[in-house]
TORMARLUM-66343 format. One record per residue: x negated, y negated, z of N, C-alpha, C, O in turn; residue in three letters. Coordinates in steps of 0.1 Angstrom, whole numbers. Atoms other than C-alpha are relative to their C-alpha. Layout:
% TORMARLUM-66343
X, Y, Z, X, Y, Z, X, Y, Z, X, Y, Z, ALA
...
//
This chain:
% TORMARLUM-66343
-7, 13, -1, 0, 1, 3, -8, -13, -4, -7, -21, -14, MET
6, 8, 6, -25, -20, 6, -12, -6, -8, -17, -17, -7, VAL
8, 4, 12, -47, -20, -24, 12, -3, -7, 11, -15, -11, GLN
-12, 4, 11, -16, -24, -43, 9, -10, 3, 20, -12, -3, ALA
-3, 13, -2, -11, -56, -25, 10, -3, 6, 14, -14, 7, GLY
-9, 2, -9, 14, -51, -3, -5, 0, 18, -13, 7, 23, HIS
2, 0, -11, 14, -63, 32, 6, 4, 11, 17, -1, 14, ARG
-13, -4, -10, 28, -44, 61, 4, -14, 10, -2, -24, 13, PRO
-10, 11, -3, 56, -63, 77, -6, 0, 21, -14, 8, 26, SER
3, -5, -12, 54, -70, 117, 10, 10, 5, 5, 17, 14, LEU
-6, -13, 0, 83, -45, 119, -7, 13, -3, -5, 22, 5, PHE
7, -15, 5, 62, -16, 101, -10, 1, 11, -11, 12, 16, ALA
12, -2, -12, 32, -22, 130, 9, 4, 11, 6, 15, 16, PHE
-5, -3, -12, 57, -20, 158, 9, 14, -4, 10, 22, 6, GLN
-5, -12, 2, 78, 9, 141, -15, 13, -1, -13, 25, 2, TRP
10, -8, -5, 44, 26, 141, -7, 2, 14, -11, 13, 18, LEU
3, 0, -15, 35, 16, 176, 9, 12, 8, 6, 22, 15, MET
-9, -5, -7, 67, 26, 185, -2, 22, 0, -2, 32, 9, GLU
1, -14, 5, 62, 61, 169, -14, 8, 8, -16, 19, 13, THR
13, -5, -7, 28, 65, 184, 0, -2, 18, -7, 3, 26, GLN
-2, 0, -18, 42, 55, 221, 11, 14, 3, 13, 18, 14, ALA
-7, -11, -5, 65, 83, 217, -6, 13, 7, -5, 20, 17, ARG
9, -15, 0, 39, 111, 209, -10, -4, 13, -18, 5, 16, ALA
12, -4, -13, 17, 100, 242, -12, -6, -3, -21, -4, 5, GLY
14, 1, 8, -11, 85, 218, -2, -16, 3, -1, -24, -6, LEU
0, 13, -4, -17, 52, 239, -11, -6, -7, -8, -17, -13, ALA
13, 6, 7, -53, 44, 226, 4, -2, -17, 0, -11, -23, SER
-5, 6, 12, -37, 46, 190, 8, -9, -3, 8, -15, -14, LYS
-10, 10, 1, -9, 25, 197, -10, -17, 3, -8, -28, -2, ALA
10, 10, -4, -38, 1, 211, -4, -7, -14, -2, -19, -16, VAL
6, 6, 11, -54, -1, 178, 9, -3, -10, 5, -9, -19, GLU
-9, 3, 7, -22, -4, 160, 3, -15, -2, 4, -22, -12, THR
2, 14, -6, -18, -37, 182, -8, -9, -3, -4, -20, -8, PHE
13, 11, 9, -53, -53, 173, 4, 2, -15, 5, -8, -23, ASP
1, -1, 17, -47, -40, 138, 13, -11, -6, 14, -16, -17, LEU
-11, 11, 6, -14, -63, 138, -6, -16, 3, -2, -24, -5, LEU
5, 13, -2, -32, -94, 152, -9, -2, -10, -10, -14, -14, VAL
12, -2, 13, -61, -86, 124, 7, -9, -13, 3, -17, -20, GLN
-13, 7, 15, -29, -95, 97, 6, -11, 5, 16, -15, 0, HIS
-8, 13, -3, -22, -125, 116, 13, 2, 1, 19, -7, -5, GLY
-12, 0, -6, 9, -113, 129, -3, -6, 15, -13, -7, 21, LYS
-4, 5, -15, 23, -129, 164, 4, 16, 7, 12, 24, 3, VAL
-10, -13, -11, 30, -99, 190, 9, -8, 6, 8, -20, 10, PRO
-9, 5, -12, 60, -104, 206, 4, 8, 13, -6, 14, 17, ASP
-3, -3, -8, 76, -91, 234, 5, 17, -2, 4, 25, 7, ALA
-5, -13, 4, 90, -58, 215, -19, 9, -1, -21, 20, 5, TYR
8, -7, -1, 53, -50, 209, -8, 5, 11, -16, 14, 11, SER
5, -2, -15, 42, -51, 245, 7, 10, 7, 2, 14, 18, LEU
-12, -7, -6, 73, -30, 253, -8, 13, -5, -11, 21, 3, THR
4, -9, 7, 58, -6, 229, -14, 9, 6, -17, 21, 6, ASN
16, -3, -5, 20, -5, 245, 4, 7, 12, 4, 19, 15, LEU
-9, -9, -18, 36, 0, 282, 3, 8, -4, -5, 17, 1, VAL
-9, -12, -1, 56, 25, 272, -10, 13, -4, -10, 23, 3, ASP
9, -12, 1, 26, 47, 254, -6, 3, 12, -5, 15, 15, ALA
4, -5, -10, 9, 44, 286, 7, 6, 14, 1, 11, 23, TYR
-15, -6, -6, 42, 54, 304, -3, 13, -2, -10, 20, 5, ALA
-1, -14, 3, 45, 86, 286, -13, 9, 4, -14, 19, 11, ARG
11, -6, -6, 9, 91, 290, -4, 3, 14, -15, 8, 18, ALA
2, -4, -13, 15, 91, 326, -16, -8, 7, -25, -2, 14, LYS
9, 8, -3, -11, 63, 332, 5, -14, 6, 3, -23, -3, GLN
-6, 11, -1, 5, 34, 349, -9, -13, 4, -6, -25, 3, PRO
11, 14, -3, -26, 13, 361, -6, -5, -13, -8, -17, -15, LEU
2, 4, 14, -36, 16, 323, 9, -11, -5, 6, -22, -8, LYS
-13, 10, 3, -2, 1, 317, 2, -14, 3, 7, -23, -3, ALA
0, 11, -10, -7, -24, 342, -11, -13, -8, -9, -25, -10, GLN
12, 7, 4, -40, -37, 329, 6, -7, -13, 7, -19, -14, GLU
-6, 3, 13, -25, -38, 292, 8, -12, 2, 6, -22, -5, ILE
-7, 11, 0, 3, -59, 304, -2, -11, 1, 4, -20, -5, PHE
2, 11, -7, -13, -82, 323, -13, -10, -11, -17, -22, -11, ASP
11, 7, 7, -43, -86, 297, 7, -7, -10, 4, -19, -12, ALA
-6, 3, 11, -19, -88, 267, 9, -15, 1, 9, -24, -8, LYS
-9, 11, 2, 7, -115, 281, -12, -14, 1, -10, -24, -5, ILE
10, 14, -2, -25, -140, 291, -9, -1, -18, -13, -12, -21, ALA
8, 4, 7, -43, -136, 258, 9, -3, -13, 5, -11, -22, GLU
-13, 6, 12, -10, -140, 232, 11, -7, 8, 20, -11, 1, HIS
-11, 11, -2, 13, -161, 255, 12, 8, 0, 23, 1, -1, ASP
-15, -6, 4, 42, -134, 251, 9, -4, 12, 6, -2, 24, ILE
-8, 2, -11, 72, -146, 266, 9, 14, 3, 13, 20, -7, GLN
-3, -14, 0, 87, -113, 287, 10, -1, 0, 16, -12, 0, LEU
-18, -4, 1, 121, -98, 286, 3, 10, 12, -6, 15, 18, THR
-5, -13, -10, 136, -74, 310, -5, 8, -9, -15, 8, -3, ILE
4, -7, 5, 125, -52, 286, -17, 5, 4, -21, 16, 8, ALA
14, -1, 0, 90, -54, 289, -4, 5, 18, -13, 12, 20, ASN
3, 0, -13, 94, -55, 332, 8, 17, 3, 6, 25, 12, TRP
-6, -16, -3, 117, -20, 327, -12, 11, -5, -15, 21, 0, ASN
14, -9, 0, 87, -4, 312, -10, 2, 8, -13, 13, 12, ALA
6, 1, -8, 64, -15, 333, 6, 10, 14, 1, 20, 19, LEU
-5, -8, -12, 83, -2, 362, 4, 14, -2, 2, 21, 8, LEU
2, -15, 9, 90, 33, 341, -11, 1, 3, -12, 7, 14, GLY
13, -4, 4, 54, 33, 335, -4, 7, 15, -10, 18, 15, ALA
2, -8, -15, 52, 39, 378, 7, 12, 3, 2, 20, 10, TYR
-11, -7, -4, 83, 58, 379, -3, 12, -2, -1, 21, 6, ALA
3, -16, 8, 71, 86, 356, -10, 5, 5, -11, 17, 5, LYS
14, -6, -6, 37, 88, 373, 5, 2, 12, -4, 7, 20, ALA
5, -6, -15, 56, 92, 409, -9, -10, 7, -15, -6, 17, GLY
10, 13, -9, 36, 58, 420, 10, -8, 8, 10, -21, 7, HIS
-11, 9, -10, 63, 46, 443, -6, -14, 6, 3, -23, 9, MET
6, 11, -4, 39, 19, 455, -2, -12, -12, 0, -24, -10, ASP
-1, 8, 14, 34, 6, 418, 15, -6, 0, 18, -17, -1, GLY
-16, 1, 3, 71, 7, 415, 6, -13, 11, 14, -22, 8, ALA
-7, 9, -8, 78, -13, 445, -7, -13, -2, 2, -22, -3, TYR
9, 13, 5, 52, -42, 438, 4, -5, -14, 4, -17, -16, ALA
-11, 6, 12, 71, -44, 403, 9, -7, 3, 9, -19, 3, THR
-10, 4, -5, 100, -47, 416, 0, -16, 5, 5, -26, 1, TRP
2, 15, -8, 89, -75, 441, -3, -9, -11, 6, -16, -14, GLN
0, 12, 13, 74, -97, 411, 9, 1, -11, 7, -5, -21, LYS
-13, 0, 11, 107, -89, 390, 7, -12, 12, 13, -22, 8, MET
-11, 10, -9, 123, -109, 420, -7, -9, 0, 0, -19, -4, LEU
11, 15, -5, 94, -136, 427, 5, -4, -16, 8, -16, -16, LYS
1, 7, 11, 98, -142, 389, 16, -4, -7, 18, -9, -18, HIS
-10, 5, 0, 137, -146, 394, 6, 11, -17, 14, 9, -26, LYS
-10, -8, 10, 145, -116, 368, 12, 3, 3, 16, 4, 15, VAL
-13, -6, -2, 179, -106, 360, -2, 15, -6, -6, 17, -18, VAL
3, -11, 2, 178, -68, 362, 14, 4, -12, 23, -4, -15, PRO
-11, -3, 4, 201, -48, 340, 3, 17, 0, -5, 24, 6, ASN
0, -18, -3, 213, -8, 338, -11, 6, -1, -13, 14, 8, ALA
7, -9, 0, 185, 5, 328, -9, -2, 9, -15, 8, 14, VAL
8, -1, -11, 165, -14, 354, 6, 8, 14, -1, 11, 23, THR
-10, -9, -14, 191, 5, 382, -3, 14, -7, -5, 20, 3, GLN
2, -13, 3, 185, 39, 363, -14, 1, 6, -16, 10, 15, ARG
12, -4, 0, 145, 35, 365, -3, -3, 15, -11, 3, 21, VAL
1, 1, -17, 149, 21, 405, 5, 14, 3, 0, 19, 14, LEU
-5, -12, -7, 167, 54, 410, -11, 15, -2, -14, 24, 6, ALA
7, -9, 5, 145, 75, 392, -19, -5, 8, -27, 3, 12, MET
17, 2, -10, 107, 57, 411, 1, 5, 10, -8, 12, 13, ALA
-3, -3, -13, 124, 63, 443, 8, 10, 6, 14, 10, 17, PHE
-8, -16, 2, 139, 98, 436, -2, 7, 15, 6, 14, 20, GLY
6, -8, -8, 118, 111, 465, 8, -7, 13, 11, 1, 23, GLY
-6, 7, -12, 136, 85, 490, 12, -5, -3, 14, -17, -7, ASN
-13, 5, 7, 171, 84, 483, 5, -14, 6, 10, -24, -1, PRO
-6, 13, -6, 180, 57, 510, -4, -11, -4, 3, -20, -5, GLN
8, 8, 7, 152, 37, 494, 5, -6, -15, 6, -18, -18, MET
-8, -2, 13, 167, 42, 460, 14, -7, -2, 18, -15, -10, ALA
-16, 8, 0, 204, 34, 470, -1, -15, 4, 8, -22, -1, SER
-4, 16, -3, 196, -1, 486, -10, -8, -11, -10, -21, -10, ALA
9, 5, 10, 171, -8, 456, 12, -1, -11, 15, -13, -13, LEU
-9, -1, 4, 197, 0, 433, 15, -10, 4, 23, -12, -5, VAL
-11, 5, -2, 224, -20, 452, -6, -13, -3, 0, -20, -12, ALA
6, 12, 1, 202, -49, 453, -1, -4, -14, 4, -15, -17, GLU
-1, 6, 16, 196, -51, 413, 20, 2, -4, 23, 0, -16, ALA
-12, 0, 5, 235, -45, 411, 6, -14, 3, 13, -22, -3, GLN
-4, 19, -9, 240, -77, 434, -3, -10, -5, 4, -20, -6, LYS
7, 6, 9, 216, -93, 414, 7, -2, -15, 7, -13, -20, LEU
-6, -1, 13, 233, -87, 382, 12, -6, 3, 15, -14, -6, GLN
-14, 7, 0, 269, -99, 397, -5, -15, 2, 4, -24, 1, ASP
-1, 13, -8, 252, -131, 410, -1, -6, -11, 6, -16, -13, ALA
0, 5, 14, 241, -136, 371, 11, -4, -6, 14, -14, -11, ALA
-14, 0, 8, 273, -130, 358, 11, -10, 4, 22, -13, -1, ALA
-11, 10, -1, 288, -158, 378, -4, -14, -3, 4, -24, -1, ALA
6, 10, 2, 262, -182, 368, 4, -5, -14, 8, 4, -21, GLU
-2, 5, 14, 269, -204, 336, -12, 5, -8, -11, 14, -16, PRO
15, -2, 10, 234, -201, 321, -5, 15, 4, -17, 18, 3, ASP
4, -15, -3, 235, -163, 335, -17, 2, 13, -25, 11, 16, GLY
12, 0, -11, 207, -169, 360, 4, -2, 13, 13, -11, 15, THR
-4, 1, -13, 211, -165, 397, -9, -11, 9, -21, -12, 8, PRO
9, 14, -3, 201, -198, 418, -4, 5, 14, -9, -3, 20, THR
9, -9, -12, 190, -174, 449, 0, 10, 0, 10, 15, -6, GLU
-1, -16, -4, 183, -140, 459, 11, 3, 11, 11, 3, 24, ARG
-11, -8, -9, 214, -127, 472, -2, 9, 12, -11, 18, 11, PRO
4, -7, -10, 215, -111, 506, 14, 6, 6, 23, -3, 8, ASP
-11, -2, -3, 242, -92, 519, 2, -2, 18, -9, -2, 23, PHE
-2, 6, -12, 254, -102, 555, -4, 12, 9, -1, 23, 7, PRO
0, -15, -11, 243, -78, 585, -5, 10, -7, -5, 21, -1, GLY
7, -12, 7, 224, -56, 557, -17, -3, 3, -23, -13, -2, ASN
12, 0, 0, 188, -50, 566, -11, 5, -8, -23, 4, -7, LYS
7, -8, 16, 180, -30, 535, -5, -13, -6, -17, -13, -11, ALA
4, 9, 11, 178, -64, 518, -13, -5, 6, -22, -7, -3, ARG
15, 4, -1, 147, -74, 536, -10, 10, 0, -21, 9, 5, GLN
7, -10, 1, 134, -41, 529, -9, 4, 16, -21, 9, 16, HIS
7, 0, -10, 122, -38, 564, -6, 14, 5, -15, 17, 12, SER
2, -16, -4, 123, 0, 566, -5, 9, -14, -3, 20, -17, TRP
0, -4, 14, 110, 2, 529, -4, 15, 1, 6, 19, -6, GLN
2, -13, 5, 99, 39, 528, 7, 11, 10, 2, 22, 13, MET
-6, -7, -7, 123, 53, 550, 6, 14, 0, 17, 13, -4, GLN
-2, -14, 3, 129, 91, 550, 13, 4, -2, 22, -2, 5, ALA
-15, 0, 1, 161, 106, 537, 5, 7, 13, 17, 10, 14, VAL
-8, -7, -13, 165, 123, 573, 5, -11, 9, 12, -10, 20, GLY
0, 13, -17, 165, 85, 591, 19, -1, 0, 28, 0, -9, ALA
-9, -3, 0, 190, 85, 610, 9, 14, 9, 20, 15, 14, GLY
-4, -11, -6, 189, 121, 624, -13, 4, 9, -24, 9, 7, ILE
10, 2, -13, 171, 119, 655, 4, 13, 9, 14, 19, 6, GLY
-2, -14, -6, 167, 150, 682, 15, -1, 8, 21, 10, 8, PRO
-14, -4, -5, 200, 142, 702, 10, -13, -6, 8, -23, -12, ARG
-15, 12, 6, 236, 121, 694, 2, 6, -11, -4, 16, -15, GLY
-9, -4, 13, 256, 125, 664, -11, -8, -12, -19, -17, -11, PRO
12, 7, 13, 238, 119, 628, 9, -9, -4, 20, -10, 0, PHE
-2, 12, -1, 241, 88, 616, -1, -5, -12, -13, -7, -15, VAL
3, 3, 12, 246, 75, 580, 3, -18, -3, 14, -21, -8, LEU
-6, 11, 6, 247, 38, 574, 3, -5, -15, -7, -6, -22, ASP
-2, 5, 15, 261, 26, 541, 6, -14, 1, 11, -21, -9, LEU
-8, 18, -2, 275, -10, 555, -12, -7, -11, -24, -4, -12, HIS
7, 7, 10, 263, -34, 526, -5, 4, -15, -9, -5, -22, GLY
0, -8, 9, 258, -8, 498, 6, -2, -10, 18, -3, -8, LEU
-12, 0, 14, 273, -10, 462, 10, 15, 6, 7, 22, 16, SER
-8, -14, 2, 298, 21, 459, -7, 10, -5, -7, 20, 1, LYS
10, -11, 1, 275, 41, 441, -11, 0, 4, -14, 12, 4, PRO
10, -1, -10, 246, 36, 459, 5, 11, 13, 1, 21, 17, ALA
-5, -9, -12, 266, 48, 488, 5, 12, -3, 6, 20, 6, ALA
-3, -17, 4, 279, 80, 470, -11, 9, -3, -10, 21, -4, GLY
7, -11, 2, 244, 89, 462, -9, 3, 13, -17, 13, 16, LEU
4, -4, -14, 235, 83, 498, 5, 11, 6, -1, 22, 10, ALA
-8, -17, -6, 262, 107, 511, -7, 10, -9, -15, 17, -3, LEU
2, -10, 8, 254, 128, 487, -12, 8, 4, -11, 20, 7, GLN
10, -2, -2, 219, 131, 492, -2, 8, 17, -9, 17, 21, ASN
0, -2, -15, 226, 131, 529, 1, 17, 3, -6, 25, 9, ARG
-8, -14, 3, 246, 162, 524, -5, 11, -4, -3, 22, 0, LEU
8, -13, 5, 221, 181, 504, -11, 1, 11, -15, 12, 15, GLN
6, -3, -15, 199, 174, 535, 2, 9, 10, -7, 15, 16, PHE
-5, -9, -8, 218, 192, 555, 0, 17, -5, -4, 27, 2, PHE
8, -15, 8, 217, 222, 529, -9, 4, 1, -10, 17, 2, ALA
17, -6, -1, 183, 224, 529, -4, 0, 12, -15, 4, 14, ARG
6, -1, -16, 179, 221, 566, 11, 6, 10, 12, 1, 21, ASN
-11, -5, -11, 209, 242, 584, -5, 3, 13, 4, 3, 22, PRO
4, -2, -15, 189, 248, 616, 5, -14, 5, 8, -14, 17, GLU
-4, 8, -6, 198, 213, 622, 20, 0, 6, 26, -8, 12, LEU
-9, -5, -4, 230, 229, 627, 5, 9, 6, 13, 9, 15, LEU
2, -12, -9, 227, 260, 636, -13, 7, 0, -20, 6, -10, SER
12, -3, -3, 197, 279, 650, -4, 8, 13, 5, 11, 20, GLY
0, -13, -10, 183, 303, 676, 0, -11, 12, -3, -23, 13, PRO
-9, 6, -12, 197, 294, 709, 10, -6, -3, 14, -6, -15, GLY
-12, 10, 1, 225, 269, 717, -1, -12, -4, -9, -18, 4, PRO
-2, 12, 9, 230, 237, 694, 10, -7, 9, 21, -3, 11, LEU
-13, 14, -3, 248, 206, 712, 7, -1, -15, 3, -2, -27, PRO
-9, 7, 16, 278, 199, 686, -3, -13, -3, -1, -21, 6, LYS
4, 10, 1, 267, 171, 670, 8, -11, -18, 2, -12, -29, ARG
-9, 9, 9, 294, 148, 645, -8, -6, -10, -20, -9, -6, ASP
5, 11, 9, 285, 128, 616, 3, -12, -1, 14, -12, -6, LEU
-7, 18, -2, 290, 88, 618, -6, -2, -10, -18, -2, -11, ILE
4, 11, 12, 291, 73, 585, 10, -12, 3, 22, -13, 5, ILE
-3, 13, 0, 291, 36, 586, 2, -8, -11, -6, -11, -20, ILE
-5, 5, 13, 310, 20, 562, 6, -16, -1, 12, -20, -10, THR
-8, 10, -3, 320, -14, 577, 18, -1, -3, 26, 8, -7, GLY
-19, 5, 1, 359, -29, 576, -3, -8, -13, 8, -8, -17, ILE
-1, 8, 11, 352, -50, 545, 3, -17, 2, 6, -26, -7, GLY
0, 17, -2, 352, -85, 558, -9, -9, -10, -6, -20, -13, ARG
12, 5, 13, 322, -91, 531, 3, 6, -13, -4, 4, -23, ASN
2, -8, 16, 335, -70, 502, 7, -8, -9, 18, -14, -7, SER
-7, 11, 14, 345, -88, 470, 14, 4, 3, 21, -6, 6, PHE
-18, -6, 0, 382, -69, 472, 4, 0, 16, -2, 4, 26, THR
-8, -4, -16, 406, -71, 504, 10, 7, 0, 18, 7, 9, SER
-11, -13, 0, 426, -43, 489, -3, 15, 8, -13, 22, 3, THR
4, -8, -5, 425, -16, 511, -5, 15, -8, -13, 23, -2, PRO
3, -10, 8, 422, 10, 482, -19, -3, -7, -27, 6, -10, ALA
14, 3, 4, 389, -4, 470, -10, 0, 13, -22, 2, 11, ASP
11, 0, -15, 371, -6, 507, -12, 15, -1, -9, 26, -5, SER
8, -6, 1, 339, 11, 510, 7, 16, 8, 7, 27, 3, MET
-9, -8, -8, 359, 33, 536, 8, 11, -6, 7, 23, -5, ARG
-9, -9, 10, 382, 46, 512, -9, 7, -6, -8, 20, -6, THR
8, -7, 13, 354, 54, 485, -3, 15, 7, 0, 27, 4, ALA
8, -13, -9, 337, 76, 515, 11, 12, -2, 9, 23, -7, VAL
-8, -10, -4, 370, 93, 523, 5, 10, -13, 7, 22, -13, GLN
-5, -9, 9, 380, 102, 489, -13, 8, -4, -10, 20, -3, GLN
16, -10, 1, 339, 117, 480, 3, 9, 14, -3, 19, 9, GLN
0, -8, -7, 345, 138, 510, 15, 8, -4, 16, 20, -7, LEU
-13, -11, 4, 382, 150, 502, -4, 10, -12, 0, 22, -13, VAL
3, -5, 13, 364, 159, 469, -10, 11, 3, -12, 22, -2, LEU
10, -11, -7, 339, 176, 487, 3, 12, 9, -5, 20, 13, LEU
-7, -6, -10, 367, 193, 509, -9, 0, 16, -13, 10, 21, LYS
7, 2, -10, 351, 180, 539, 9, -12, 7, 10, -24, 5, LEU
-10, 5, -9, 376, 171, 563, -4, -11, 8, -15, -7, 13, PRO
5, 8, -4, 371, 137, 580, 10, -8, 7, 22, -6, 4, CYS
-11, 9, -5, 388, 109, 600, -2, -12, 8, -11, -11, 16, LYS
3, 19, -4, 388, 69, 611, 6, 2, 16, 16, 8, 20, VAL
-3, -1, -15, 385, 66, 649, 8, -17, 4, 16, -23, -4, GLY
-5, 14, -2, 393, 32, 665, -9, -7, -3, -6, -18, -3, THR
8, 9, 9, 363, 18, 649, 1, -2, -13, -9, 1, -18, ASN
-2, -1, 11, 375, 13, 616, -7, 2, -12, -4, 6, -23, GLU
10, -1, 13, 344, 8, 599, -10, 12, 4, -22, 12, 2, GLY
9, -15, 0, 331, 44, 608, 13, 10, -5, 25, 9, -2, ARG
-4, -14, 3, 342, 76, 592, -11, 13, 9, -23, 14, 12, VAL
7, -8, -7, 337, 107, 611, -1, 15, -3, 11, 19, -4, TYR
-1, -10, 2, 329, 141, 604, -5, 11, 8, -16, 10, 12, VAL
-1, -5, -11, 332, 166, 627, -11, 13, -1, -13, 21, -10, SER
13, -16, 6, 301, 194, 632, 6, 15, -3, 0, 24, -9, HIS
-1, -13, 7, 321, 222, 627, 6, 0, -16, 8, 10, -24, GLU
-2, 4, 14, 331, 206, 594, -10, 1, -9, -11, 8, -19, ALA
16, -1, 4, 296, 199, 588, -5, 17, -4, -10, 21, -14, LEU
6, -12, -3, 287, 235, 597, 6, 10, -11, 0, 18, -17, PHE
-8, -10, 8, 314, 252, 577, -4, -3, -16, -4, 6, -25, GLN
5, 1, 12, 303, 230, 545, -16, 4, -4, -19, 8, -15, TYR
11, -8, 2, 268, 242, 549, 1, 14, -4, -5, 20, -13, VAL
0, -18, 4, 276, 278, 549, 5, 1, -14, -1, 7, -23, ARG
-5, -1, 14, 297, 272, 518, -12, -5, -10, -14, 3, -19, GLN
9, 6, 11, 269, 252, 499, -13, 12, 0, -19, 15, -10, GLU
6, -11, 1, 248, 281, 510, 2, 15, -7, -7, 22, -11, GLN
-4, -9, 7, 268, 309, 496, 2, -3, -13, 3, 5, -22, ARG
-5, 1, 16, 275, 292, 465, -12, -4, -8, -10, -4, -20, SER
12, 0, 1, 237, 285, 463, -8, 15, -5, -15, 17, -15, SER
3, -12, 0, 231, 321, 468, 3, 8, -12, -4, 15, -19, THR
-10, -6, 12, 257, 330, 443, -6, -4, -17, -8, 3, -27, LEU
5, 7, 13, 244, 305, 416, -15, 12, -4, -18, 18, -15, ARG
15, -7, 4, 208, 325, 419, 3, 13, -3, -3, 18, -13, THR
3, -14, 7, 218, 361, 416, 7, -1, -13, 3, 7, -22, PHE
-3, 1, 16, 240, 349, 383, -8, -1, -5, -11, 8, -12, LEU
14, 2, 10, 212, 335, 368, -9, 10, 0, -15, 10, -11, HIS
7, -11, 1, 191, 364, 377, 5, 11, -6, -2, 19, -12, GLU
-8, -16, 5, 216, 391, 368, 0, -4, -16, -1, 5, -24, ALA
-1, 3, 12, 219, 368, 333, -12, 8, -8, -11, 16, -18, SER
16, -2, 4, 179, 374, 328, 2, 11, -4, 1, 15, -16, LEU
6, -14, 2, 181, 408, 334, 11, 5, -12, 6, 14, -19, ARG
-5, -3, 9, 209, 412, 310, -5, -5, -11, -1, 1, -21, TYR
5, 2, 16, 191, 397, 281, -12, 8, -4, -16, 11, -15, LEU
13, -8, 2, 160, 418, 289, 7, 12, -4, 5, 17, -16, MET
-5, -11, 4, 182, 447, 289, 6, -3, -15, 3, 7, -22, VAL
-8, -3, 11, 202, 439, 256, -15, -4, -7, -13, 0, -18, PHE
10, 2, 10, 166, 428, 239, -7, 14, 1, -10, 19, -10, GLY
5, -10, 3, 151, 460, 249, 9, 11, -8, 3, 18, -17, GLY
-10, -6, 6, 184, 478, 237, -1, 0, -15, -2, 10, -22, VAL
4, 6, 13, 179, 457, 204, -11, 8, -10, -8, 12, -21, SER
10, -3, 2, 146, 468, 200, -5, 15, -3, -14, 18, -10, GLY
0, -17, 1, 149, 509, 205, 8, 1, -11, 3, 8, -20, ILE
-6, 0, 16, 178, 502, 176, -5, -1, -11, -5, 7, -20, PHE
9, 3, 14, 157, 485, 150, -10, 9, 0, -15, 12, -11, ALA
12, -5, 3, 129, 506, 160, 6, 17, -10, 0, 23, -19, ALA
-7, -11, 3, 153, 537, 152, 6, 2, -13, 3, 11, -21, THR
-8, -1, 11, 175, 529, 128, -4, -11, -15, -5, -9, -27, TYR
3, 6, 11, 166, 499, 110, -16, -3, -8, -17, -7, -19, VAL
12, -1, 4, 129, 500, 104, 1, 12, -10, -1, 10, -22, ILE
-1, -8, 10, 133, 534, 89, 5, -3, -16, 0, -1, -27, PRO
-9, 3, 13, 161, 522, 65, -12, -9, -13, -14, -7, -25, LYS
5, 10, 5, 138, 492, 55, -12, 8, -9, -16, 3, -19, LEU
14, -7, 4, 105, 521, 46, 4, 7, -9, -3, 10, -18, LEU
-10, -8, 11, 132, 539, 28, 1, -8, -13, 0, -2, -24, GLU
0, 8, 11, 135, 510, 6, -8, -3, -5, -6, -5, -17, GLY
9, 0, 10, 103, 506, -4, -4, 15, -8, -12, 16, -17, GLN
//
């Protein structure tokens, strides 16, 4: 093409970089980026996204960060949310929680408005810490809502949830078992989270019990410990309709899971009894055992079927083929 006098367009270079990025060929993507500049093209935000994504797929987040910082300074690239999501994703794919959190803090500092992709990447980055993931996803959603309410789409300030310490991240890397002490009831605080984040936190807590049944039954007598889910009473909610409250959402989720619950004298709390929790964990263990059995049985069936097919082929099919020759 070059010999024929055709000059590749910016789009052509970017398409090539995207292809190289998908293949994890980070060094090749850098070469294409440099070639783009040599041909007098001006790299833009999309060009940078391809570079960062290439190192993300190669699971080299620190190199992605280095390229991110260097190319911005060198070419004065105006960043978009796609650039930040790509960098956040580089740390997420490598399981680098500290780097992901630092990137999120930079996004807040630069007043970057997150989007749905940001929420998915945050959930992936902090998948090992569901409570942290829930809080950050909720914060991203709150920023989106605040931006949508502004005429120019930019939040005037970082919003806070009244009474919710998670907004200040004072418990940054809290474990999934937070609120599970040696004595007293189990506690799950959902107050201030968005409904999707709260649903994720509740599901993860129940899965935590299923993976650690000794918390409910073990050697020797154990005290009966109920699960208390703190939902708040909706005074700071966007809606005042009871059907839209966090408490109602939690109750509906528990009903779907066939977990009996009740609301006590404190309307901002939902209670699940020790007996109900114990029965739920036992049922989850039985279901898990059954799924494992069926999976192993299907594998054995395939092995037997494959063996029978091989014998049939050796006995009937192959001789017929040989006769035809």
